C-alpha positions in Angstrom: -13.6 9.9 -10.2 -14.2 7.5 -12.4 -13.0 3.8 -12.5 -10.2 4.1 -15.7 -10.3 1.2 -17.2 -7.3 -1.3 -18.1 -6.2 -0.7 -22.2 -4.4 -3.0 -24.3 -1.6 -0.6 -24.4 -1.9 -0.3 -20.7 -0.6 -3.6 -21.0 3.9 -3.8 -21.0 3.8 -7.5 -22.6 2.1 -5.7 -25.4 3.9 -2.9 -25.5 6.9 -4.9 -25.8 6.0 -7.2 -28.3 4.4 -4.5 -30.5 7.4 -1.9 -30.9 10.1 -5.5 -31.3 7.5 -7.3 -33.8 7.8 -3.1 -36.0 10.9 -3.3 -35.3 12.1 -6.8 -36.9 9.9 -6.1 -40.0 11.7 -2.9 -40.6 14.5 -5.0 -40.3 13.4 -7.5 -43.1 12.1 -5.6 -46.0 15.7 -4.6 -46.3 16.7 -8.2 -46.5 17.7 -10.1 -49.8 14.3 -11.6 -52.2 15.7 -15.9 -51.1 16.3 -14.6 -46.9 12.9 -12.6 -47.3 11.2 -15.4 -48.0 12.6 -18.0 -46.4 13.7 -16.6 -42.6 12.4 -13.2 -43.0 8.6 -14.1 -43.4 8.7 -16.9 -40.4 10.7 -14.4 -38.0 8.4 -11.6 -38.8 5.0 -13.5 -38.7 6.8 -15.5 -35.3 7.0 -12.2 -34.0 4.3 -10.3 -35.2 2.1 -13.3 -33.4 3.8 -12.9 -29.9 1.8 -9.5 -29.9 -1.4 -10.8 -31.9 -1.7 -13.1 -29.5 -2.0 -10.1 -26.5 -4.4 -8.4 -28.4 -7.1 -11.6 -29.1 -7.0 -12.8 -25.6 -7.6 -9.0 -23.8 -10.8 -9.2 -26.2 -11.7 -12.3 -24.8 -14.8 -12.7 -22.9 -13.8 -14.8 -19.9 -10.7 -15.5 -17.7 -9.6 -19.4 -19.3 -10.5 -18.0 -22.9 -7.9 -14.7 -21.8 -5.2 -16.7 -20.7 -5.3 -19.2 -23.6 -3.9 -16.6 -25.8 -2.0 -15.2 -23.8 0.2 -18.6 -23.1 0.1 -19.1 -26.9 2.3 -16.3 -27.1 4.7 -18.0 -25.0 5.5 -20.8 -27.4 5.4 -17.3 -30.5 7.8 -16.5 -28.3 10.0 -19.3 -28.4 9.9 -19.0 -32.4 10.3 -15.5 -32.1 13.9 -16.3 -30.2 15.1 -19.4 -32.6 13.9 -17.8 -36.1 16.9 -14.7 -34.6 19.7 -17.1 -33.5 18.7 -18.4 -37.0 18.8 -14.3 -38.4 22.5 -14.1 -36.1 24.1 -16.9 -37.6 22.9 -16.4 -41.2 24.3 -12.9 -40.7 21.1 -11.5 -41.5 21.5 -9.2 -38.8 24.5 -7.0 -36.9 25.3 -8.1 -33.5 23.7 -4.4 -32.5 20.0 -5.5 -33.8 20.9 -8.7 -32.7 21.3 -7.4 -28.9 18.4 -5.1 -29.0 15.9 -8.0 -30.3 17.7 -10.2 -27.5 17.0 -8.0 -25.1 13.7 -6.6 -25.7 13.0 -10.4 -25.6 14.3 -11.6 -22.5 11.2 -9.1 -20.9 8.7 -11.1 -22.2 8.1 -14.0 -19.9 8.2 -11.6 -16.6 5.4 -9.5 -18.4 3.0 -12.1 -19.9 3.6 -14.8 -16.4 2.5 -11.2 -15.1 -0.5 -10.8 -17.3 -1.3 -14.0 -16.7 -1.4 -13.7 -12.9 -3.4 -10.4 -13.0 -6.1 -11.5 -15.4 -6.2 -15.2 -12.7 -6.3 -12.6 -9.4 -8.3 -9.7 -11.0 -11.1 -11.2 -13.0 -13.9 -13.2 -11.4 -14.7 -15.1 -14.5 
């Protein structure tokens, strides 16, 4: 039997953040120009950055490099929380959209910490 190598799409943190970034994109594209240009671009970029940093870390060679990028995802996560709050307060998203985004973002710290722990324990260099 051949060993199965870990793929990017096997990583929970990546799957959640990738899907969430597309959910946010679908919301933002429907906004008016001003909302899109101020909150929308920043929110979409912050959300995109979570999964993008996980992907970049996954592609790095050393454990230290990988974990650095996984940690960058935490910063993007915090930024995404801020933009989500602003979108709600400024009445750009519905209560249902807000609840869904927050529920998914709430999963991310545990998923990212697991990914960092897994990388630390399983990789040798």
